N, C-alpha and C positions, 0 to 999 in steps of 0.2 A: 393887807386886805381886812376890811372891817365890815362887820354885820350889825353895828350899833346894838350890841347885846345888852338887854336890860338887867340890871343887877336886882337881887332879891330886895323887895321893899322899896324899889325906886321906879320911877315912870320913864317914858320915852323921851321927854324933854331932857332928863339928866343924861340919858344914853347919847343923845344928839351932842349935848354940850361936851362930853367926854370925847367924842369922836372929833369934834373940831379941835379941841385942845391937842389931841394926839396927832392930828394932821399938822397943826402948826409947829409942834415939837419935832416931828419927822422931817419936816422942811428943813428945820435948823440942823438936824443931825445928819443930813445928807441923803436921805431916801429920796428916790427919783419919782414914785408913783404912790398914789393913795386911791385904792379901788374900793367899791361899795357893791355888795352883792344883793341880788333880788330874791326875796322869800315872802311867802303869804301864809296866812291863817296860823301864825306862829306867835303867840302872844308875847314871847320874850326876845323876839328878833325884830329890831326896829327898822331894818332896811326894805321895807316893802315898796317903796317908791324911790329907786335908786337915783333917777334923774333929779328928783327934788333935792335929794341929800347932796347930790354932786354940786348942785348950784349953791347950797349952803356952805359946803366945804371950800369950794373955789373962791367965793366971796370973802372968806375969812383967811385965805393963804395968799401967797405972792407968785410963787413959781413952781412948785410941785405939781405934777401932772395928776389929774383927777379922772378916774375912769370907772366904768361899770364893770364889776367882776363877778356875774356880768348881768346884762340884761337878758332875760329868757325870751328869745324872739318868737317863739310859737305862742306866747300869752299876748302878743301885740301885733297890730298893724305895722308893717315896715314903714308906711308913710308917717305914722305918728312918731316912731323911733327917730326917723330922719329929721323930722321937724324939732323934736325936743333936743336932740343932740346938736342939731344946726344952731339952735339958740344959745346953747351952752358955749359951743365953739366960738360964736360970734362975740359973745360976753367975755370969754376968757381964751382969746385966740392962742393957739399953739399949746394948749394945756390939757386938751380933752382927749381921753382914750375911749374906744368903744369896744368892750369885751362882750361876746354874745356866746349864748349856750342855748342848748334846746331842751333841757330838762325843765320840768314845771316850776321847780323851786317850791314845792309844797306837795300836798296829798292828792290823790287823783280826783277826789270829789271837788276839791277847791279848783284844781286844774280845769275840770270840766265846766266850772262856773266861769272862769277866766276866759276860756276858750269858747264859751256859749255852746258848748256841747259838741264841738268839732273834734273828732278824734284824729283826723288826718293832718293836723297841724305839725306834728314831729316829723312826718314824712316829707312835709314841704318845706322844712328848715332849709335845704340848699336853695330851693326856688325863692323862699323869702329872702335869703342872704343876697342872692343876685338882684332881687329887686331893690333892697336897701342899698347896695352898692351903686345901682344905676341912679337913684335919687341924688347921690353925692356927685355922680359924674357930670362934667361940663357938657357931655354929649346929650344929656337929658333935656336941653333947652327947647327942643321941638316936639316934646311928648305932650300928650293931653293932660297928664296929671304930673305936676312938678312939686318938689318939696322946698319951700322956702323958710328959712335963709340958707339951706344946707347946699344948694346946687353949687358946685364948684369948690367947696370948702375941703380941705384935706384933713380928715380924722382918721387916724390909724385903726384899723380893724384887728381884732384878736379872736381866734377860736378858742372857746373854753370847752373842757371835757374831761371825762375819765374812762373813755373806752376807745375801742378800735375805730369805730365809725366817726368820731370827731377828729381822730388823727388823720383818717383817710380824706375827710373833707378839708382840713386845713392844709394838708399836702397837695391836694388837687387845685385848691384856690391860690396857693402860694402866699399864705397868710401865717403869721406868728401863731404858736400853739401854747396855750396855757393849761398845764394839767392840774387837776384838783387832788394832789397827792396828799393834802393835809387831812382828808378824810376818806379818800377812796384810791389807795395806793396799788390796788390789785394788778392793774394793766399798765402801771406808770412805765416801767422799763420796756416792756413789749410795745406799747403805743408810741412812745417817743422814738423808738428805733425805727418803727415802720414810718413815721413822719419824716424823719431824716432821709431814710433810704428812697422815699418816693416823693420828695418835695419838688414841685415845679415852680421855677422862679416866676415872679410877677413884677409889674412895674413899681409896686410899693414894697416888695420884700424880694431880694435877690438870692437870699441864701436861708436855709432853715434857721428858726428862731424859737428856742424853747424856754418857757418859764415854768418853774415848778413852785406851787404854793406850799409852804410847810409850816408846821407848828413850832413855835420857839418860846421857851420860858427861860428866862436867864435872871440870875441874882448874885449877890457877892458871895454865897457860899452854896454848896450843893444841898444841904439839909432844907434851907429856905426854898430853894428853886423846887424841890420835889414837894414841899408842902404846898407851895403856891399852884403847883400842877393839879392838886386835888380838887381845885374849883372847876378847871377845865375838865376833869374826869367826870364830875358830877353832872356837868352840862352835857357831856357827850353821852351819858346815860339815856338821855332823852332820845337820842338817835336809835339806840339799841332798843328801848322800850316803845318807840313810836310815840313819844310825848314830847312836849315843849317845857324844858325846865329854864328857870332863870339862872343867872350866874350867882352862886352861892359862896359864902366865905369858905376859906380853906379849912380842912380838917387834919387831925393827926393821922388818921388811917382810913383808908377806904374799905377795909376789911368787912365792916358791918353795914356797908352801904350798897355794894355790888356783890353778886354772886360770882363763883369762880368762872362760870361760863361767860357772864357779862364782862368780867374783867379780861378774859382772853379775847372776847370779840373786839373790845376797845383798844386793846394793845395791837390787834392786827389792823384795825382801821387807822391807828395812829403811828404806822410805822415810820412815817416820815416826820418824826417829832424830835425835837432837840431840847434837852433839859439840863440845866446845870450852871456852872460858872462860865465866864468868858473862856477859860482855858479848855474846859471840857467841850464846849459848843464849837469853838475853833477847830479842835482836833477832829470832831466828828464831822463837822461841816466840810472841812478840807477833803476827807475821806469820801464823803458823798458826792461832792463836786468832780473829784477825780473819777469816780465810778460812773457818773451821769454826764458829764461834759456839758452841763447846762449853760445857757446864755445868761440867765437871771434867776434869781431867787426872790419870790414874793413871801412875806412873813405875815403870818397871823398869830395873834397872842391874846388868849382869854385868861386874865387875872382878875380877881375880885377887887381888890384895892387899886384905885385909880393910880396912885403915886408908884405902887409896885409895877403896875403895867407899863407906866412911863419909863421907870428905870429899866426894865426888861428891853424895851425897844432901843433905849439908849445904848445899853451894854450890847446888844446885838449889832447896832450900827458900828461900834467900835471893833467888834469881831471882824466884820466884812471889811473894814477899812484896813485892818491888818492882813487879812487875806489877799486883798487887792495889792497892798504895798509889797508883800511877799512875791506876788505874781509878776509885778513890775521888775523887781530886782532879778528874778530868774530869767524873764524875757531880755532884760538888757545884757545878761551873761551870755545869751545865745543859746 
């Protein structure tokens, strides 16, 4: 999962170039998806137009699935979303995922501008979801408003969230559920349990399917991994302070940068974070997977140096390949 984060003293074009190279490498390393999130009025987050970036990334890759992680549906007309995603699916058939959220992806003032002052849009999220699904349905052929070229195309829908309400909607509609545990883990276990317990099968999803997004920072040694993580911590301070910070170079210590209260807040927010060597991350990830029984892990990694970031994703891929191999051996043993 990528936000096309701008580095300090670099511009958005650099961020997009790095995102494309990461997607290309991720494809080679065996990752199955590359998702882009929608954010607004944040000077150091480059993913304000995820569908545009999806096209850019899809054009530069060959087989990895490209998705929105997600499109914040209350910010948009369902018809526009259907048309844009339909174009992408037509250009890159079988490679487009549609992740949908109801949060604004910004502050309330900007959300009001995006939504033209309409405050009821969040409450209308289930209705907008139904409308969007209808536009992709073959049964929409006789309606007065139709979405071209989307009609009849199969694009997987995913519900994104970090609350009980998103879990309830995903369960009711029989859609896969993607939890934002990388920055809002408070209701993670509670929400995913509710989703699994109350899931209603649908034609597109016969059983519950849970994806958890987590932070991973991997390096060849523990000291380097924790030093690289300081760039991530500095950026996370923006969430706590209500500001937007660029991705800054790592530092030896965060002691003089954050207060004890800010450090505690960030540690709570980043509870689903894995930092260290392959050995460390593998052990912690196996424990996490054993506890949560997840179907899929989505990784986000914010490291200042591009080569270090690529290395982290490569090491993470090797960790999951080992975990998958171990699971296969255990399954074969019965």
